[in-house]
TORZAMI-931076 format. One record per residue: residue number from 0; residue in one letter; x, y, z of N, C-alpha, C in turn. Coordinates in steps of 0.02 Angstrom, whole numbers. Example, Ala and Ser with C-alpha at 12.3 -4.5 7.8 and 13.67 -1.06 7.14 Angstrom:
TORZAMI-931076
pos,code,n.east,n.north,n.up,ca.east,ca.north,ca.up,c.east,c.north,c.up
0,A,660,-284,390,615,-225,390,660,-165,390
1,S,642,-112,354,684,-53,357,645,2,394
This chain:
TORZAMI-931076
pos,code,n.east,n.north,n.up,ca.east,ca.north,ca.up,c.east,c.north,c.up
0,M,1078,606,-3497,1101,677,-3454,1053,708,-3417
1,K,1064,766,-3381,1010,803,-3342,1010,865,-3394
2,L,927,875,-3410,910,914,-3449,869,961,-3408
3,Y,849,1031,-3436,800,1067,-3399,790,1108,-3453
4,V,714,1101,-3448,685,1155,-3498,649,1206,-3471
5,F,663,1283,-3490,648,1349,-3449,591,1376,-3493
6,E,548,1402,-3477,505,1457,-3513,462,1433,-3545
7,A,453,1353,-3538,399,1309,-3589,314,1335,-3560
8,E,279,1338,-3609,219,1336,-3597,192,1266,-3591
9,P,108,1246,-3578,101,1184,-3572,109,1148,-3628
10,R,90,1172,-3691,119,1129,-3758,181,1119,-3765
11,E,237,1160,-3755,296,1142,-3755,324,1088,-3700
12,A,301,1104,-3652,332,1056,-3593,301,977,-3643
13,A,251,960,-3656,231,894,-3677,268,879,-3736
14,A,312,908,-3778,340,908,-3832,412,871,-3809
15,F,432,896,-3748,490,860,-3717,489,806,-3691
16,D,429,772,-3697,424,704,-3689,442,631,-3708
17,V,466,670,-3776,500,617,-3816,552,602,-3785
18,L,591,648,-3743,660,621,-3719,676,608,-3660
19,K,612,592,-3616,607,570,-3558,635,505,-3569
20,G,632,456,-3610,664,395,-3603,725,377,-3607
21,Q,763,431,-3626,832,419,-3639,863,479,-3578
22,H,826,540,-3567,856,568,-3521,812,604,-3456
23,D,842,620,-3403,840,660,-3359,799,718,-3376
24,V,724,713,-3386,704,801,-3410,670,822,-3356
25,A,674,885,-3341,622,932,-3291,610,992,-3313
26,V,537,1014,-3333,523,1065,-3363,494,1120,-3326
27,T,489,1182,-3318,477,1247,-3297,445,1282,-3337
28,D,409,1325,-3314,383,1381,-3345,421,1441,-3322
29,E,474,1436,-3279,499,1511,-3252,558,1512,-3301
30,P,603,1565,-3304,647,1589,-3337,712,1550,-3300
31,L,771,1552,-3325,836,1532,-3282,873,1598,-3275
32,R,878,1617,-3214,915,1679,-3184,964,1676,-3137
33,A,1004,1704,-3128,1054,1718,-3068,1030,1693,-3014
34,G,965,1715,-2999,939,1705,-2927,900,1648,-2902
35,N,906,1609,-2967,892,1528,-2943,920,1480,-2999
36,A,982,1501,-3009,1037,1459,-3051,1056,1390,-3016
37,N,1072,1400,-2949,1094,1357,-2899,1034,1289,-2898
38,R,985,1305,-2902,937,1243,-2908,938,1193,-2966
39,F,977,1228,-3015,988,1202,-3070,1057,1179,-3081
40,A,1108,1162,-3039,1169,1168,-3055,1188,1096,-3069
41,A,1166,1057,-3064,1163,993,-3108,1159,988,-3185
42,A,1115,1020,-3206,1112,1032,-3269,1152,1010,-3329
43,E,1150,971,-3353,1202,957,-3409,1181,993,-3502
44,V,1112,997,-3489,1080,1034,-3551,1020,1084,-3519
45,V,1047,1141,-3547,987,1189,-3543,934,1214,-3593
46,S,887,1218,-3600,855,1247,-3656,789,1297,-3642
47,T,813,1367,-3672,786,1413,-3642,743,1452,-3709
48,F,708,1498,-3687,686,1554,-3732,733,1610,-3716
49,I,704,1680,-3759,749,1734,-3737,752,1778,-3677
50,Y,707,1757,-3631,699,1802,-3573,753,1759,-3512
51,S,780,1712,-3528,826,1680,-3490,902,1717,-3513
52,E,934,1755,-3475,992,1798,-3477,1044,1760,-3449
53,L,1091,1720,-3494,1131,1668,-3472,1200,1704,-3483
54,R,1216,1751,-3434,1269,1795,-3440,1337,1743,-3378
55,Q,1405,1780,-3384,1431,1730,-3355,1430,1716,-3278
56,N,1391,1761,-3241,1377,1756,-3177,1321,1707,-3145
57,L,1290,1685,-3212,1247,1628,-3225,1261,1565,-3215
58,L,1301,1571,-3288,1348,1518,-3312,1374,1494,-3251
59,E,1416,1516,-3224,1474,1501,-3176,1438,1466,-3118
60,R,1389,1451,-3102,1344,1427,-3060,1323,1347,-3073
61,M,1333,1339,-3151,1303,1285,-3171,1380,1237,-3199
62,P,1406,1204,-3169,1489,1179,-3177,1455,1121,-3218
63,A,1414,1084,-3219,1416,1021,-3263,1378,1049,-3349
64,L,1359,1096,-3344,1313,1132,-3413,1375,1122,-3478
65,K,1349,1062,-3520,1386,1066,-3595,1341,1086,-3649
66,L,1283,1113,-3634,1238,1116,-3702,1188,1176,-3687
67,I,1174,1230,-3728,1119,1276,-3704,1067,1259,-3780
68,A,1040,1243,-3767,996,1214,-3837,938,1290,-3831
69,T,936,1327,-3861,893,1398,-3858,844,1386,-3899
70,R,792,1424,-3882,712,1392,-3933,722,1456,-3966
71,S,777,1495,-3990,776,1548,-4034,827,1543,-4090
72,T,828,1596,-4133,878,1595,-4195,929,1661,-4173
73,G,906,1704,-4123,968,1760,-4105,998,1732,-4040
74,V,1046,1731,-4025,1086,1717,-3965,1109,1774,-3913
75,D,1081,1830,-3929,1093,1880,-3904,1099,1903,-3816
76,H,1045,1857,-3797,1032,1843,-3745,1085,1780,-3694
77,I,1148,1767,-3721,1190,1709,-3719,1259,1733,-3712
78,D,1311,1727,-3663,1377,1762,-3669,1401,1694,-3711
79,T,1414,1720,-3759,1440,1673,-3816,1517,1646,-3799
80,A,1537,1707,-3774,1621,1704,-3773,1629,1662,-3727
81,Y,1590,1689,-3656,1624,1647,-3603,1602,1553,-3616
82,C,1545,1559,-3654,1530,1468,-3688,1579,1440,-3724
83,A,1608,1484,-3756,1683,1460,-3800,1735,1444,-3752
84,G,1741,1494,-3717,1805,1482,-3669,1793,1420,-3626
85,R,1733,1392,-3612,1721,1351,-3560,1693,1287,-3624
86,G,1705,1292,-3657,1679,1229,-3708,1605,1221,-3695
87,I,1557,1276,-3686,1482,1249,-3682,1463,1256,-3776
88,I,1424,1218,-3790,1402,1220,-3845,1338,1241,-3855
89,I,1314,1293,-3893,1265,1344,-3921,1251,1307,-3972
90,S,1183,1283,-3966,1119,1269,-4025,1079,1312,-4024
91,N,1049,1319,-4093,998,1395,-4114,954,1357,-4153
92,V,888,1378,-4164,858,1368,-4214,871,1417,-4278
93,P,903,1397,-4331,910,1451,-4377,856,1476,-4424
94,T,809,1426,-4428,739,1451,-4469,689,1408,-4448
95,Y,625,1443,-4427,582,1427,-4406,505,1453,-4438
96,G,531,1513,-4453,445,1554,-4492,472,1628,-4520
97,A,500,1606,-4573,529,1673,-4607,456,1699,-4629
98,N,409,1657,-4651,340,1680,-4675,307,1715,-4613
99,T,305,1680,-4558,282,1691,-4484,296,1767,-4469
100,V,341,1776,-4463,365,1846,-4447,353,1899,-4490
101,A,367,1874,-4559,358,1934,-4618,294,1950,-4620
102,E,234,1908,-4593,166,1918,-4595,150,1960,-4551
103,H,191,1932,-4491,172,2005,-4429,201,2068,-4463
104,V,260,2083,-4478,258,2148,-4504,199,2189,-4531
105,F,171,2126,-4590,111,2160,-4615,46,2181,-4578
106,A,39,2126,-4520,-12,2161,-4479,-12,2208,-4441
107,L,80,2234,-4435,80,2293,-4382,69,2358,-4445
108,L,90,2349,-4489,99,2397,-4547,33,2407,-4578
109,L,-18,2354,-4592,-93,2358,-4595,-131,2398,-4535
110,A,-122,2374,-4477,-164,2391,-4408,-126,2494,-4406
111,I,-88,2498,-4434,-53,2585,-4430,-99,2622,-4493
112,S,-85,2580,-4567,-107,2615,-4614,-184,2623,-4628
113,H,-226,2578,-4586,-303,2580,-4588,-316,2586,-4505
114,R,-282,2597,-4466,-298,2627,-4408,-344,2585,-4363
115,I,-314,2519,-4381,-372,2464,-4358,-374,2451,-4283
116,I,-335,2494,-4239,-345,2488,-4155,-390,2536,-4148
117,E,-388,2586,-4183,-436,2639,-4143,-490,2630,-4202
118,A,-497,2607,-4254,-573,2570,-4280,-604,2542,-4226
119,N,-573,2493,-4223,-607,2424,-4176,-632,2451,-4113
120,Q,-590,2499,-4078,-599,2508,-4020,-670,2575,-4012
121,R,-678,2604,-4072,-729,2646,-4086,-790,2591,-4101
122,A,-787,2554,-4136,-841,2528,-4147,-865,2494,-4097
123,R,-818,2456,-4047,-836,2431,-3989,-878,2462,-3932
124,D,-856,2526,-3952,-897,2595,-3899,-939,2602,-3944
125,G,-969,2596,-3990,-1040,2599,-4034,-1049,2665,-4053
126,H,-996,2693,-4084,-971,2758,-4125,-950,2736,-4189
127,F,-995,2718,-4221,-992,2676,-4285,-988,2736,-4345
128,S,-939,2759,-4343,-917,2816,-4390,-843,2799,-4420
129,P,-832,2822,-4479,-761,2825,-4517,-721,2877,-4506
130,V,-765,2937,-4478,-734,3010,-4477,-690,3024,-4443
131,G,-637,3045,-4448,-568,3051,-4405,-517,2995,-4411
132,L,-528,2950,-4458,-500,2879,-4454,-462,2875,-4525
133,Q,-459,2918,-4559,-420,2909,-4625,-358,2878,-4637
134,G,-352,2834,-4657,-273,2801,-4660,-233,2819,-4736
135,F,-198,2757,-4753,-164,2773,-4828,-154,2709,-4851
136,D,-131,2730,-4920,-140,2654,-4966,-49,2645,-4954
137,L,-50,2557,-4955,31,2553,-4967,52,2544,-5042
138,F,-7,2524,-5073,16,2548,-5149,49,2599,-5168
139,G,112,2565,-5204,150,2631,-5233,207,2674,-5183
140,K,196,2638,-5137,247,2687,-5067,320,2615,-5090
141,T,357,2663,-5054,422,2636,-5053,433,2595,-4992
142,L,464,2540,-4990,479,2495,-4929,549,2481,-4916
143,G,568,2530,-4879,664,2490,-4862,652,2443,-4812
144,V,686,2386,-4841,704,2320,-4784,788,2321,-4768
145,V,808,2326,-4699,849,2304,-4690,875,2246,-4650
146,G,916,2218,-4717,918,2146,-4697,890,2087,-4741
147,T,925,2078,-4789,887,2017,-4838,896,1949,-4832
148,G,900,1916,-4774,901,1841,-4752,830,1818,-4780
149,S,820,1768,-4730,750,1726,-4760,695,1755,-4736
150,I,685,1794,-4669,628,1847,-4671,623,1907,-4707
151,G,679,1942,-4709,678,1995,-4768,662,1976,-4822
152,Q,689,1931,-4856,671,1916,-4923,595,1895,-4918
153,H,573,1858,-4876,485,1847,-4865,455,1881,-4876
154,V,483,1962,-4824,439,2039,-4823,448,2056,-4893
155,I,497,2046,-4919,498,2095,-5003,434,2045,-5044
156,R,443,1965,-5037,368,1947,-5069,318,1978,-5067
157,I,293,1954,-5003,234,1988,-4980,227,2072,-5010
158,A,288,2101,-4991,282,2187,-5018,252,2190,-5082
159,R,293,2159,-5137,282,2167,-5201,207,2141,-5220
160,G,178,2081,-5177,99,2079,-5194,53,2147,-5182
161,F,83,2181,-5122,43,2243,-5123,54,2298,-5168
162,G,112,2284,-5199,121,2348,-5262,169,2393,-5236
163,L,210,2371,-5173,256,2415,-5146,338,2416,-5182
164,D,367,2449,-5190,422,2464,-5221,487,2457,-5167
165,V,525,2390,-5180,559,2396,-5121,663,2407,-5159
166,I,680,2437,-5084,747,2453,-5078,756,2414,-5022
167,A,835,2413,-5020,849,2354,-4976,938,2364,-4966
168,C,954,2341,-4904,1005,2340,-4884,1052,2271,-4855
169,D,1098,2259,-4867,1143,2216,-4816,1197,2194,-4825
170,I,1249,2185,-4772,1313,2193,-4781,1337,2122,-4827
171,R,1286,2070,-4842,1298,2023,-4901,1258,2023,-4939
172,P,1243,2063,-4984,1200,2066,-5029,1174,2006,-5083
173,D,1123,1998,-5113,1094,1920,-5117,1073,1949,-5206
174,L,1108,1955,-5243,1111,1970,-5312,1058,1917,-5344
175,Q,1067,1859,-5338,1002,1814,-5351,943,1822,-5346
176,A,920,1871,-5280,855,1859,-5250,848,1941,-5282
177,V,872,1972,-5296,869,2018,-5336,833,2022,-5403
178,Q,850,1972,-5432,811,1942,-5499,762,1906,-5490
179,T,750,1867,-5428,692,1830,-5431,646,1881,-5390
180,L,660,1922,-5363,604,1963,-5307,589,2022,-5331
181,G,640,2055,-5379,629,2124,-5414,619,2179,-5354
182,F,685,2181,-5326,712,2231,-5276,764,2271,-5306
183,R,790,2318,-5255,868,2345,-5277,892,2344,-5220
184,Y,973,2356,-5241,1003,2368,-5153,1031,2439,-5159
185,A,1042,2483,-5109,1072,2542,-5087,1093,2546,-5033
186,S,1138,2572,-5020,1183,2592,-4950,1109,2582,-4898
187,F,1138,2578,-4827,1091,2601,-4774,1065,2662,-4778
188,E,1113,2712,-4782,1097,2784,-4799,1033,2808,-4830
189,D,1070,2782,-4912,1011,2791,-4944,938,2743,-4948
190,V,948,2685,-4912,873,2669,-4892,846,2700,-4839
191,L,874,2722,-4793,822,2777,-4756,791,2848,-4778
192,A,842,2870,-4835,812,2931,-4852,764,2925,-4911
193,A,749,2856,-4921,710,2852,-4995,641,2806,-4962
194,A,630,2770,-4909,587,2750,-4877,538,2760,-4834
195,D,470,2753,-4876,417,2778,-4836,401,2746,-4770
196,I,415,2674,-4773,394,2632,-4722,487,2594,-4716
197,L,495,2580,-4660,559,2540,-4646,547,2491,-4592
198,T,584,2431,-4605,575,2364,-4576,629,2344,-4569
199,L,660,2309,-4503,713,2295,-4487,715,2210,-4478
200,H,767,2207,-4513,770,2119,-4503,855,2085,-4496
201,V,889,2111,-4442,943,2103,-4438,951,2080,-4362
202,P,1010,2040,-4342,1036,2017,-4290,1049,2059,-4251
203,A,1047,2060,-4152,1067,2110,-4112,1140,2091,-4132
204,T,1188,2137,-4135,1248,2131,-4112,1292,2202,-4106
205,R,1347,2193,-4081,1386,2264,-4051,1388,2324,-4121
206,E,1381,2288,-4171,1349,2343,-4244,1291,2360,-4246
207,T,1267,2318,-4233,1180,2341,-4251,1144,2384,-4197
208,H,1179,2377,-4134,1149,2403,-4058,1124,2489,-4086
209,N,1077,2506,-4068,1061,2580,-4076,1075,2602,-4160
210,M,1066,2561,-4225,1083,2566,-4274,1029,2631,-4297
211,L,967,2626,-4262,924,2692,-4274,908,2747,-4207
212,S,951,2786,-4228,956,2847,-4182,938,2902,-4207
213,D,943,2950,-4182,946,3040,-4185,971,3034,-4257
214,A,1037,3034,-4259,1057,3057,-4355,1013,3013,-4392
215,Q,991,2946,-4383,969,2900,-4440,897,2923,-4447
216,F,863,2951,-4386,790,2966,-4392,787,3031,-4439
217,A,849,3068,-4429,853,3137,-4456,837,3122,-4526
218,R,884,3078,-4550,881,3064,-4625,845,3041,-4648
219,M,776,3021,-4630,730,2967,-4651,664,3035,-4682
220,K,635,3008,-4734,572,3032,-4754,537,3085,-4704
221,P,523,3133,-4677,460,3157,-4641,397,3128,-4654
222,G,375,3092,-4604,313,3054,-4595,355,2985,-4609
223,A,393,2971,-4602,406,2870,-4627,380,2847,-4564
224,I,370,2775,-4599,340,2723,-4534,402,2700,-4515
225,V,404,2663,-4461,460,2620,-4439,424,2545,-4396
226,I,461,2480,-4433,421,2428,-4419,488,2384,-4394
227,N,491,2368,-4336,533,2320,-4294,508,2250,-4287
228,T,521,2198,-4297,505,2136,-4279,576,2103,-4259
229,A,635,2128,-4266,681,2080,-4256,716,2083,-4191
230,R,749,2146,-4161,771,2145,-4081,770,2231,-4062
231,G,750,2223,-3981,730,2294,-3981,775,2339,-3970
232,N,849,2303,-3968,902,2365,-3953,919,2387,-4024
233,L,909,2360,-4090,918,2391,-4144,895,2478,-4132
234,L,847,2476,-4094,822,2569,-4093,834,2594,-4041
235,D,870,2655,-4034,871,2704,-3976,814,2726,-3973
236,V,762,2684,-3913,692,2715,-3901,679,2782,-3870
237,R,747,2816,-3846,727,2882,-3822,718,2929,-3886
238,A,762,2910,-3941,766,2946,-3998,702,2945,-4035
239,L,681,2871,-4031,610,2853,-4084,556,2908,-4049
240,I,552,2902,-3979,492,2950,-3956,504,3016,-3963
241,V,559,3058,-3978,582,3114,-4006,556,3103,-4076
242,A,569,3068,-4131,549,3071,-4200,485,3070,-4201
243,L,439,3033,-4142,365,3015,-4139,338,3089,-4140
244,R,366,3115,-4080,330,3185,-4060,332,3229,-4113
245,S,388,3234,-4164,400,3293,-4197,368,3271,-4256
246,G,346,3210,-4274,348,3192,-4337,373,3168,-4402
247,R,427,3171,-4359,480,3134,-4415,464,3058,-4436
248,V,447,3027,-4365,430,2970,-4394,348,2974,-4376
249,A,314,2950,-4430,244,2960,-4419,200,2918,-4362
250,A,234,2853,-4360,183,2787,-4337,264,2736,-4330
251,A,258,2710,-4283,303,2632,-4266,259,2569,-4264
252,G,276,2506,-4280,247,2432,-4264,308,2409,-4228
253,L,280,2397,-4162,340,2352,-4129,326,2305,-4114
254,D,365,2254,-4116,349,2179,-4087,409,2165,-4028
255,V,444,2208,-4026,509,2203,-3981,522,2268,-3961
256,L,549,2247,-3895,578,2319,-3854,629,2319,-3817
257,P,672,2346,-3788,752,2354,-3775,741,2302,-3708
258,D,702,2326,-3675,681,2292,-3586,636,2244,-3592
259,E,618,2217,-3635,563,2175,-3615,550,2107,-3564
260,P,602,2088,-3537,616,2049,-3486,585,2098,-3415
261,A,604,2154,-3415,590,2198,-3362,509,2221,-3361
262,I,473,2220,-3421,418,2242,-3429,388,2184,-3428
263,R,404,2123,-3437,358,2080,-3422,356,2036,-3341
264,E,419,2064,-3316,422,2055,-3251,463,2108,-3218
265,E,401,2161,-3198,433,2225,-3165,446,2217,-3090
266,A,425,2150,-3071,446,2151,-2983,521,2162,-2986
267,E,566,2131,-3032,637,2129,-3041,666,2213,-3023
268,L,622,2258,-3023,656,2329,-3021,667,2334,-2953
269,I,658,2303,-2904,684,2297,-2847,749,2262,-2833
270,C,777,2233,-2881,826,2191,-2886,883,2215,-2894
271,S,932,2224,-2863,992,2273,-2888,1032,2242,-2945
272,V,1004,2167,-2964,1060,2143,-3016,1024,2185,-3077
273,F,965,2194,-3073,922,2225,-3138,951,2279,-3148
274,C,952,2332,-3095,983,2410,-3103,1046,2401,-3135
275,E,1096,2353,-3109,1154,2346,-3139,1142,2319,-3228
276,R,1110,2306,-3230,1103,2272,-3312,1066,2322,-3336
277,H,1015,2348,-3340,980,2385,-3369,967,2452,-3359
278,D,959,2493,-3415,968,2564,-3419,891,2584,-3400
279,L,869,2623,-3344,800,2635,-3318,768,2695,-3377
280,R,817,2721,-3395,785,2761,-3435,759,2723,-3510
281,N,782,2682,-3526,778,2646,-3596,700,2605,-3563
282,L,690,2597,-3498,632,2547,-3462,569,2607,-3486
283,V,586,2661,-3440,538,2714,-3459,520,2736,-3509
284,A,570,2744,-3568,551,2754,-3632,506,2689,-3652
285,D,510,2634,-3634,476,2579,-3674,405,2592,-3653
286,H,383,2610,-3578,345,2623,-3565,280,2679,-3598
287,I,327,2733,-3609,297,2797,-3663,285,2764,-3708
288,L,320,2711,-3764,295,2678,-3817,238,2648,-3814
289,L,228,2618,-3758,157,2579,-3747,103,2629,-3750
290,K,109,2689,-3732,49,2732,-3718,28,2779,-3782
291,M,83,2774,-3819,72,2833,-3869,38,2797,-3938
292,P,-17,2843,-3954,-74,2834,-3985,-52,2832,-4082
293,N,29,2824,-4090,35,2823,-4160,95,2760,-4159
294,V,88,2710,-4095,125,2679,-4097,86,2595,-4083
295,V,85,2532,-4118,76,2483,-4115,132,2437,-4073
296,V,113,2409,-4023,149,2371,-3991,131,2300,-3983
297,T,159,2245,-4001,143,2183,-3996,191,2138,-3942
298,P,184,2104,-3898,222,2073,-3853,286,2019,-3890
299,H,312,2025,-3918,351,1989,-3950,317,1916,-3970
300,S,264,1926,-4015,227,1865,-4027,238,1864,-4113
301,A,287,1898,-4143,274,1894,-4205,298,1820,-4237
302,F,336,1779,-4192,351,1695,-4211,278,1665,-4200
303,N,232,1687,-4155,183,1642,-4114,124,1600,-4163
304,T,147,1569,-4195,95,1526,-4221,112,1458,-4215
305,L,46,1431,-4222,46,1363,-4205,107,1321,-4243
306,E,103,1328,-4309,168,1303,-4349,217,1318,-4334
307,A,248,1368,-4324,326,1403,-4300,324,1390,-4236
308,V,288,1381,-4185,297,1344,-4129,321,1278,-4124
309,Q,288,1234,-4166,301,1173,-4189,379,1166,-4228
310,R,399,1198,-4268,461,1203,-4291,517,1209,-4262
311,I,501,1251,-4201,550,1291,-4161,555,1218,-4113
312,L,524,1182,-4075,518,1124,-4029,558,1081,-4073
313,D,532,1066,-4135,556,994,-4179,621,1007,-4186
314,T,647,1073,-4211,720,1080,-4203,767,1094,-4149
315,T,733,1095,-4092,765,1108,-4026,779,1036,-4015
316,I,723,990,-4012,734,924,-3986,785,887,-4031
317,E,786,898,-4087,847,876,-4149,903,891,-4108
318,N,916,951,-4092,961,981,-4079,1018,936,-4021
319,I,967,930,-3964,966,891,-3911,992,823,-3916
320,Q,956,794,-3970,970,720,-3976,1026,715,-4016
321,G,1046,771,-4071,1120,761,-4112,1165,772,-4048
322,F,1166,812,-4012,1218,828,-3954,1220,763,-3929
323,A,1181,727,-3895,1192,649,-3856,1216,615,-3899
324,A,1193,613,-3966,1216,565,-4006,1296,583,-4036
325,G,1320,623,-4025,1387,655,-4014,1402,682,-4083
326,R,1336,716,-4117,1358,751,-4169,1302,801,-4173
327,P,1341,877,-4142,1295,934,-4124,1285,962,-4184
328,Q,1239,991,-4200,1202,1024,-4244,1178,1105,-4238
329,N,1172,1135,-4285,1146,1198,-4286,1193,1245,-4224
330,V,1248,1222,-4234,1306,1269,-4174,1323,1333,-4186
331,V,1302,1380,-4133,1329,1433,-4144,1408,1453,-4108
332,T,1425,1485,-4148,1519,1505,-4140,1521,1579,-4113
333,A,1549,1596,-4052,1561,1654,-4031,1583,1694,-4081
334,P,1588,1762,-4086,1599,1807,-4140,1670,1821,-4118
335,A,1717,1851,-4167,1791,1844,-4148,1780,1909,-4111
336,P,1861,1920,-4057,1839,1990,-4022,1885,2041,-4067
337,R,1853,2115,-4064,1871,2156,-4105,1956,2183,-4098
338,R,1969,2183,-4142,2038,2232,-4159,2037,2297,-4119
339,K,2090,2300,-4081,2091,2364,-4050,2135,2394,-4084
């Protein structure tokens, strides 16, 4: 098979050498985009990360494509409906780092609660004083967890160690986890109202798009903290900025933003395709968040540990090998269309 691997760092590129004996493998660090898709028209298999937006206008330029092996759990960067109609199989990495992302949640939270970014900069500047850097304890606070899958449950495990009370919501409650982890379920609205700290662990879908907007921020406790390591479009970033400026939300820890590809490669702003795909107001809002003193932003790096990346690579290679052997695995199906 003709396989192209996109967005590959040097270590990732080397991992795909194991496939070169059986397949024609080419690796590049660039994302797959509509503008370069014609160069890869012969691809039967592509492996991408989340910055390759695999929409219909791109996929139509790849007539031989049979498998998309995404190196991610989420598939919101892929037109799943088009792939289903054309018979293109999508394989993902269902689990790779529940503990990894959960640990990053608390890295962001502790950076906020102990003013780590400001304190570090002050010490580096030679002003070795804690005055004006008072933080707050996590012990005894209420953590609201939206989504209790593998990552959400690992967040709860860690939270209990910090002495946090945990309230959670999920469309499919795990009652066994309630018994083993010691938390309680409530409605989304009640979680918003009760949480001192709110953390999001749901996929990006039509239903979860902007699930936190003006109405939801208004329901939250004044001075609550918001953490998002899931997907950027779960938050209405313009509404978040208003909530942060008013004090309704005291601080935010964000590993994801709605228009990450644009921030990553702002040269796209001159491209008409970009302007059609993205709301430039959101891009401006992203940049405002990056400069706000009560916001800690990391560049979608919650997954990026030595161990988790190896698990991603191992599963992706197994997905490709399984497909080649006629046994596709970790197959993602397109969601059923909404009834009108």
